[in-house]
N, C-alpha and C positions, 0 to 999 in steps of 0.2 A: 423338576422345574419349580421354582418358588412361586408363591402366590403373586408376588410383586412382578416377576418376570412374565407370568401368565397374563396379568392385568395389563402390563406394558404391551405385550403382543396383541391383545385384544384392542387396545387403544390404537396401536399402529395400524392394525388391520382396518379398523373403523375409519381412521383418517385417510387411509389409502383408498377405501371405497368412496368416501366423501370427495376426495380429490378427483377421482375418476368421474363421479357424477357431475361435479362442477366443470370439469374439462369438457364433458359431453354437452352439458347445457351451454357452455360458452361457444362450442363449435356450432350448435344449432342456432344460437342467437346471432352468431356471425354470419351464418348462411342466410338467415332471415333478413338481417341487416343489408347484406349484399343484394338480395332479391328486391328489397324495398328501394334501395338506391337505384337499381336498374329500372324499376318501374317509375320512380320519380323522374329520372332522366328522360324516359320515354314520354311521360305526361308533359314535362316541360317542353320537350321538342314539339309535341303535338300542339301545345298551347301557342308556341311561337308561330307555327304554321297557320293555325286558326286566326291569330292576330293579323298575320300577313294577308290572308284571304279576306278577312273582314275589312281591312284597310283598302284593299283593291276593290272590293264590292262597293264600299262607301264612295270611293272616287268615281266609279262607273255610274252609280246612282246620281251623284251630284251632276255629272256631265249630262246624263239623260234628262234630269230635271231642267237644267239650263237649256237644253235643246228644245224641250217641250215649251218652256217659257218663251223662247225665241219664236217658235212656231205660233203660239198663241198671240204674241205681240204682232207678228206679221199678219196674222189672220184678222186682227182687230184694225189694222191700218187700212 
């Protein structure tokens, strides 16, 4: 085997290993991306639920304050 053919084989082998490493890295990054996307969707869902609960609590507090005001006004009469 000539030196040129041997060098070409080494370069091909190195490129093949590099491609394999890149493919593995891409696979790992894709899995991480998928995991982060799932976590983000869960957090967004929880955020929407918390907003809904906060709005409900705010409304209940406003009604309670109005009720207390009406009781105080009636008491002062």
